[in-house]
N, C-alpha and C positions, 0 to 999 in steps of 0.2 A: 380403696374409692375412683381409682383413673377403668377399673377392672369392672365394678360391679354393675358401673352406668351402659358397659361397650357387654355387660353378661343382659343386664335388662335390655336393653335395646336391637340383640339380634334373639329373642326369643318372642320378644314382638314379633322382626321382620321373617323369623319364621311361621311364629303363627298368622300373619297376615300371607303369607308367602304360600300355606296350608290352603287357604280359604281362597286366596283367589285365586289358585288350581296352576298345575300347572305350565301353561302357557307361560302365565306372565314370570315363571320362576327363571322359565328354559332363556326370554331377553334380556334379564340382567347378568351385569356382568359384578364378577362377586372375587373378590379378592380376599388371603388373611396375610396377616403378619402377626408372627411370635414378639411382643410388646417387650416381658424381660429379656426376651435375647435378645434384639437389639439395642437393649440399654445396657447390655453387661459387655456388647462388643466394639460398642460405639469410642472414638478415644475421650471425647467430651465427660462420661461418665468418671473413666478413669481421672481426668482432669481434677475434678469436682471431687472427689478421697485424697489425693496427694491436698489440691485446697484446702481441702477442712482436716487433714492432715499436719500439713503448720502455722492453722490457722491457731489452733490445741496445746500444737508438742508442748508448747516448756507448759503449761500446764500440765499436759498428761503425767508429763518424766517427772513434778512437781509429784503427784499424788502415788504414780511407781514409786518414788521413790520414798514415801509416805507410808506404801502398804509394805516395803523393807522392809525399814524401823521397826515396823511391827509386830509384824512375822521375826523379826529377829528376837525385837525384846518378850519376845511370849517364848520363843524356842529359850532362850537362854532362864526364864522364871521358871521353865517346864524342869531345862537339864538344872541350873544352879543356886534353882532354889533349898532346896533341899541343906543344904550349903550354907548359904548366907543369912547373916542376922538379919531378926524380925523388921528392923529398921530397914537397910538395903530392900527387901521384900515390899518393903511400904514403897519406900519410893520409886521404882520400877514400876509397876503397875501403879500409880501415880504418874506417871512417864506414860504409861501404855494409857488411861483408858483416859490425857490428854490428846495421845495422838491419835485416836481410834475416836476420840469430839473431831479435833481437826482436819483428821479425811473426811466424818459426812458433814460436816460444812465443805468441805469443796469437790468432794467425790461426787457428791446428787447435783448438787450447781451445773457443774461439768457435764456430765450426765445430759442431762439434760437441756445446756447450751448443745451439746455436738448434735443431739436426735434435731433439735427445732432444725439449724444448723443444715443439716444430710434429707428436712425433706425442704429445705428452702428451694438446697440444688438440686432433690429430686425433681422437683414439680416444675425446673426448670429446665431437666432432662427430658423429660415427659411432655410442654411445650414443644421442644425442640425436633421429639422424634414424631409427631403430631404434626407440625409442621409438615417434615422430611414423607409420611403417608398419604399428605394432601396436594405434594406436591406429585410423587408418585402413581397417587388412585391420578388423577387430573391428566397428568405426563401419559398413562395404560390403559386412558378412556374404562373405567372403570364403576360401577356404580353405587357399591361398597365394599368396604374393605370392616373385615369385623377381625378382634382380638385369636389367638389362633384356638382359646381357651373356649369361645362362645363357638365355632363350628368343633359337632359332631363326629364328625368326619368329613376331608375335603382334600384332595387330590395335593399330592406337592409341588404342579405345574400352576398351581393358580393361591404360593408359599410366597408375598412379596418383597419377605425381610430382609434376603440380602441390596435388593434396591433397596430399600430404607435406612438397610446403615451405606448402603455406600452416599445415598442423599445426604443424611449425616451430618455426614462423617466430611461434608458438603460444608458444613457450612459454624458459621465460631460465633 
């Protein structure tokens, strides 16, 4: 979502620059930033991942244990099934069915909760990066900052990603 808006803005800007002519384009001071690379480098992203991991650790562990139990029972049924009595096979199949149902009841909601929390935290990180971009752009007197994906070509000296990483890393 964030990248699409930037790309659309960049396309409109470039079209406007082409229409306005070379004089207007030369007067603008434009930079670019690789938002994804910045997000990967700032400590807040690692902290976000750690927070989510800790928040869901017990439930992830429970689902993992259940998954191991299911795999163990599947293997047991495959390996020992021919030598088991029909009653033992039925009991093991029933246990497997119950474990699979329990797995579905635990795993799907957990996965959805984790994705929602990651989206919340990612939005916080993106807002932090946006604020850092604003500070760097203001300090460096840039008229416009594009996402690196929006620029077909840009000289490396116009890349302010490192400055944005430094600025965002200072924020709490």
